[in-house]
C-alpha positions in Angstrom: -0.4 12.8 15.6 2.6 13.3 13.5 3.4 10.5 11.1 5.6 10.3 8.0 4.8 7.6 5.4 6.6 6.5 2.1 5.7 4.2 -0.6 8.1 2.9 -3.5 6.3 -0.4 -4.2 5.5 0.3 -7.8 6.5 2.9 -10.6 5.5 5.9 -8.4 7.6 7.1 -5.6 5.9 9.1 -2.8 6.0 10.5 0.6 3.4 12.0 2.9 3.4 13.9 6.2 0.3 13.7 8.4 0.3 16.3 11.2 -2.9 16.7 13.3 -5.2 15.4 10.5 -3.7 17.5 7.7 -1.6 15.7 5.0 1.2 17.1 2.9 2.7 14.9 0.1 5.2 14.5 -2.7 4.4 12.1 -5.5 6.6 11.5 -8.5 6.1 8.9 -11.3 9.7 7.8 -11.6 10.4 4.1 -12.4 13.8 2.8 -11.1 14.6 6.1 -9.4 13.1 5.5 -5.9 16.4 5.0 -4.3 17.7 8.4 -5.4 14.5 10.2 -4.6 12.8 9.0 -1.6 15.1 10.5 1.0 14.8 13.8 -0.7 10.9 13.7 -0.7 11.0 12.9 3.1 13.3 15.7 3.8 11.3 18.2 1.8 8.2 17.5 3.8 9.9 17.7 7.1 11.7 21.1 6.3 8.3 22.5 4.9 6.7 21.6 8.1 9.5 22.7 10.4 10.0 19.3 11.9 12.7 16.8 12.5 12.4 13.0 12.5 12.6 12.9 16.2 9.5 15.2 16.4 7.3 12.5 14.9 5.2 9.9 16.5 5.8 7.1 14.0 6.8 6.2 10.5 4.7 4.1 8.1 5.6 2.5 4.8 4.1 0.4 2.1 5.2 -3.1 2.9 4.1 -4.9 -0.3 3.2 -6.7 -2.1 4.8 -5.0 -5.0 8.0 -4.9 -7.0 10.8 -6.7 -5.1 13.3 -4.0 -5.3 10.8 -1.2 -4.5 9.5 -2.9 -1.4 13.0 -3.5 -0.2 13.9 0.2 -0.6 10.9 1.3 1.4 11.7 -1.2 4.1 15.3 -0.2 4.3 14.8 3.4 4.4 12.0 3.3 7.0 14.2 0.9 9.2 17.1 3.2 9.1 15.1 6.3 9.8 13.3 4.6 12.7 16.6 3.3 14.3 18.2 6.7 14.0 15.2 8.6 15.6 14.0 5.9 17.9 10.5 5.8 16.4 8.0 3.1 16.0 6.9 1.8 12.5 3.6 0.8 11.0 3.5 -1.5 8.0 0.6 -0.9 5.5 -0.4 -3.3 2.8 0.1 -1.9 -0.7 -3.2 -3.5 -1.7 -5.0 -1.8 1.1 -3.3 1.5 0.3 -4.5 1.2 -3.4 -8.1 0.6 -2.2 -7.9 3.6 0.1 -6.8 5.7 -2.7 -9.5 4.5 -5.0 -12.2 5.4 -2.3 -10.5 8.8 -1.6 -10.5 9.8 -5.3 -13.6 7.9 -6.6 -15.7 7.3 -3.4 -16.2 3.5 -4.2 -16.7 1.5 -1.0 -15.8 -2.1 -2.2 -12.5 -2.4 -4.1 -10.9 -5.5 -5.7 -7.1 -4.4 -5.7 -4.9 -6.3 -8.1 -1.1 -5.8 -9.0 0.5 -7.7 -11.9 2.7 -10.3 -10.1 4.2 -11.5 -13.4 4.3 -15.3 -14.2 0.7 -15.0 -15.2 -0.5 -14.2 -11.7 -1.8 -11.3 -9.7 -1.4 -10.0 -6.2 -5.0 -9.7 -4.9 -7.0 -8.3 -2.2 -10.6 -7.4 -1.5 -11.4 -4.3 0.6 -14.6 -2.6 2.0 -14.6 0.9 3.3 -15.8 1.0 7.0 -17.8 3.8 8.8 -14.6 5.6 9.5 -13.7 5.8 5.8 -10.9 3.1 6.0 -10.1 0.2 3.7 -10.6 -3.1 5.7 -9.7 -6.4 4.2 -12.4 -8.8 3.2 -10.3 -12.0 3.5 -6.7 -12.8 3.1 -4.4 -11.3 0.5 -3.1 -13.8 -2.1 -1.0 -14.4 -5.1 -2.8 -16.4 -7.6 -3.9 -17.0 -11.2 -6.6 -14.6 -12.3 -9.0 -17.5 -12.6 -8.5 -18.6 -9.1 -8.7 -15.3 -7.1 -11.2 -15.3 -4.3 -14.1 -12.9 -4.8 -16.2 -12.1 -1.8 -20.0 -12.4 -1.9 -22.1 -9.4 -3.0 -21.9 -6.9 -5.9 -20.8 -3.5 -6.7 -17.1 -4.2 -6.6 -14.7 -1.9 -8.3 -11.3 -3.2 -9.8 -8.2 -1.2 -9.2 -4.5 -1.7 -10.1 -2.1 -2.9 -12.8 -3.4 -6.5 -12.5 -6.6 -5.2 -14.1 -4.6 -3.8 -17.1 -2.7 -7.2 -17.7 -5.3 -9.6 -17.0 -8.5 -7.7 -17.4 -10.5 -10.3 -19.4 -9.6 -13.2 -17.0 -10.4 -11.1 -14.1 -13.8 -9.7 -15.5 -14.7 -13.4 -16.1 -13.9 -14.5 -12.7 -15.7 -11.5 -11.0 -18.7 -11.5 -13.3 -21.7 -9.4 -12.9 -20.4 -8.3 -9.4 -17.9 -6.0 -11.1 -19.0 -2.4 -11.4 -15.9 -0.6 -12.9 -12.2 -1.0 -13.6 -9.5 1.6 -13.0 -6.3 -0.3 -14.2 -3.9 2.8 -14.1 -4.2 3.5 -10.3 -1.0 3.4 -8.2 -0.3 3.6 -4.5 0.2 7.0 -3.0 1.8 7.5 0.4 -1.0 9.8 1.5 -3.1 6.6 1.8 -0.4 4.8 3.5 -0.3 7.6 5.9 -4.1 7.5 6.6 -4.2 3.8 7.2 -0.8 3.9 9.2 -2.3 6.6 11.6 -5.4 4.4 12.1 -3.3 1.3 12.8 -1.0 3.2 15.1 -4.1 4.1 17.2 -5.1 0.5 17.1 -1.7 -0.6 18.6 -0.3 -1.9 15.3 3.2 -0.2 15.7 6.3 -2.2 15.7 10.0 -1.5 16.5 12.2 -0.9 13.5 13.6 -4.4 13.3 10.1 -5.8 12.9 9.3 -3.6 10.0 9.4 -6.3 7.4 8.3 -6.5 3.7 5.6 -8.9 2.6 6.2 -11.1 -0.5 3.1 -13.1 -1.0 4.8 -15.4 -3.5 7.6 -16.2 -1.0 5.0 -17.0 1.5 3.2 -19.4 -0.8 6.5 -21.1 -1.7 7.3 -21.6 1.9 3.8 -23.1 2.7 4.1 -25.4 -0.2 7.6 -26.6 1.0 6.4 -27.5 4.6 
């Protein structure tokens, strides 16, 4: 399998190329520079591997939740590249990708991923690592006040993401003794978007370019309340 993944949903800008199980990546901490950098990172990886976009099987991207502008950049870049090369696209949750990175780097198998959503809220998702080593959701993702997030049953949960930095006391109180650790400074990496994207592709999760859409949990909540 040959898959190129990108992520620009937070302060980090990254791209990763998965070729037959091996991953090469580029990762830069570059707030507000994603639009200037991401195409260059993608091109570097393809040139290094001696590949063109048309040689790939699919593209993957971090579809949110995250910073509005960053998620839009990733969506637009992937849509344009997919149209031009006639490639399918796989959308990957940024919360899932964060949980995947936490497992890849620290080995924790139960992760409560949280991004600061501003307005006193967090983007929230609970994930467990399955037998194949992939982060799988344990319930729906949500945007909520820290005191209202849904915590699955059981213990040994590990907090990850900026939401734990901004709202650590409220989230600790909410999770209680089920919380084992917190890593608040962890950001998403395209390497993990690639790993999850490849699995979703094999499971039939690819879409045509025009269906590669961002996910804004707050917009979904507002729409549900208005209906």
